[in-house]
N, C-alpha and C positions, 0 to 999 in steps of 0.2 A: 504494499499500499504506499503510495507516494506521500511524502510530507508536503502539505499545502498550507497556505495561509488564507484564512477566510476574511474578506473585508465586509464589514456590516455598516452600511451607510447610516447616518444618523440624521434625524429630521431636526434635531435641536442644536443650536450653536451654543448651548449652556456649558458644555465641557471643553471648549476650546481653550488650550493653554492651561489647563488645570495643573499639570505637573509643574510648568514654569512658575506659575503664580504661587504654588505651594513651596517651591524652592526659594523664591524671593522672599516670601513672607518668613520662612524659617531663618534665612539670612539676616533679615531686619531684626527679629527677635534676638537672635544670638549676638549680633553686634550691639544692639541697645543695652544689653547687660555689661558690655565692656566700657560703656561711656559713663562719664560722670557728669553731674549737674554743676554748672559754674555759672556765676553771675558774669554776664557780658555787657559791654558798653558800646554804644553807637554814637558817634558824634552827629548832632543835629544842630544846625544853626538857625537862629532867627525865630524859633518858637519852642514852646514847652509841649510836654505830653498832655493829652486829655486826661481828665480825672479818672475815667474807667481803666486806664492803664497804670495808675499810680495808687490804686486802693484795693485791698483784698476783697475777692468775691466770696460767695457762699462756700467755696471749696478751700478757702484761705490761700488763694493763688493771686499773685500779682503778675501782670504782663500781658502779652498778647501773642498772636500768630502772624508771621509774615507769609505771604503767598508766593514769594520768590526768594532767590538767593540774596542774602543780606551780609554786608560787611560789618563785622563787629570786632572787638578786641577785649582781651581780659584786662588790659591795662587802663584804668580810668583816666590817667593823665594824657594818654594818647587820644582818647576820645574827646577830651575837653580842649584840644588844640584847635 
């Protein structure tokens, strides 16, 4: 009996790239355990931050999320220049 491979067409696109997505997700989780939380500074001239970014929320967190790459530094003096 010859060895054959059976192809079963799928009607759903739900399972596309599931292995890749799983591998990327696993890598992100593993890498996130290697990172440390640090206070970072960003130089902003001409205005201050809105109050929502400087007061703690109901989860006791201060800050925000940037939707793009952001240049920051760990050195406050560099950001104040």
